[in-house]
N, C-alpha and C positions, 0 to 999 in steps of 0.2 A: 360103502357109503358115498353118496354123490357129494362132490364139493359144492359149496355155496358160491354165489356170484362174487362175494367179497374174497373168498379163498382164491378163486380163479384170477380175478383182477390183480390181487396182491402178488400172486405167484408170477403172473405176467410181468409186473413191474420189477420184481426181484431179478428175474431172468434177463430182462432187457438191460437193467443196470449192470449186470455182469457181462453183457455182450453175448448172451446165450440165445441167439435167435432160433437155432434149430431145436434146442430143448424146449423153448417157448412154444414153437409150432407143435411139437410132438405132444406136449403135456396140456396145452391150453386152447389150441385152435382146432375146431372141427375141420376135417379135410375139405368141406365144401363151404367154408366161411364166406360171407359176402361182405365186401368192404366198399364204402362210399367216401370219396374225398374230392377235393378240387382237381385231382388227377384223373377222376372218372370212377367208373365202377369196375371193381376187380373181384376175382373169385379164387378161393382155395389158397393153399400154402404158397404157391408161386405168386399170387397176388400180394400176399403179406410180404414176401421177399422183395418184390418189385417196389412196393411203397416204402419199405425200410431202406432200400438202397437210395431212393430219392431223398429221404430224410437225412441219410448220412452225407449227402452232398452239401448240406447246410451245416450239420454238426457232426463232424467225422468221429469225434472221440466220445460222443454220448454224454455230454455234460448237461444233464437235465435236472430240473427242480420240479418235483411233484407237489403241487400246492394243496390239492383237495381231491379226495376220493369219496364219492357218494354212491350208495347202493340202495335200491328199492326193488325187492323181488328179483326178477331175472334181468334187471337193467342196472348198469353201472356207468358212472361218469368220472373222468379224470380231467382235472385242470392242471396244466403244466406249462413250462417255458424251457428254453434251452439256449445254450451259448457255445460257440466254437471256442476252444481253448486259445486259439490265436487272437481272440478278442474282437474280431471284426464283423461277425455275423451273429445275430440274435433271433430267436424264434419267440414270438409273442402270442398271447391269446390262444395257446394250445388247449384244445378240448377234444377228447376222445370219448365216444359213448360206446357201450358194449351191451350185447344181448347174450346171456349165458343160458344154455339149456343142457341138461344132463351133464353138468360139470365141464362144458366146453364153450368157448366163444363161437357163436354161430353168425353174428353180425357185428360190424364195427363201423362207426363213422369217425373220420379224422379231419380236424381243422386246425390250421395254424397260419400265422402270417410271419414273414421274415423281413428283416431290415438290417442295414449296416449300422454298426455301433460307431458313433462319433464321440470321441473324447474331447471335451472342452477344457483346455488347460487353465482358462480363467474362471472356470466354475468353482 
């Protein structure tokens, strides 16, 4: 039985929350996946690894909040944010879109913006 788009996206999120990038690649990503982001166009599992490494430079420990998961047919969308445990970097406006075919992610777009968190003691 082929997994649904929701099944694939939710498994992707579970594995990433556990830090299981290689398991995520093996189970959820097509070997020729196409990825589009502000970092450019990347392909395959090495492209996923490259973009994941860039994301880790902002949020090393993977403190993410997944706010919304939407699915319609073979397309999924995730709305998310992240924060470094040290508290000085935040990722805002995170939106990933996914295309799933035959139970695997075949395309993904990734968008987020980063900023420095400033605590205001008088606030």
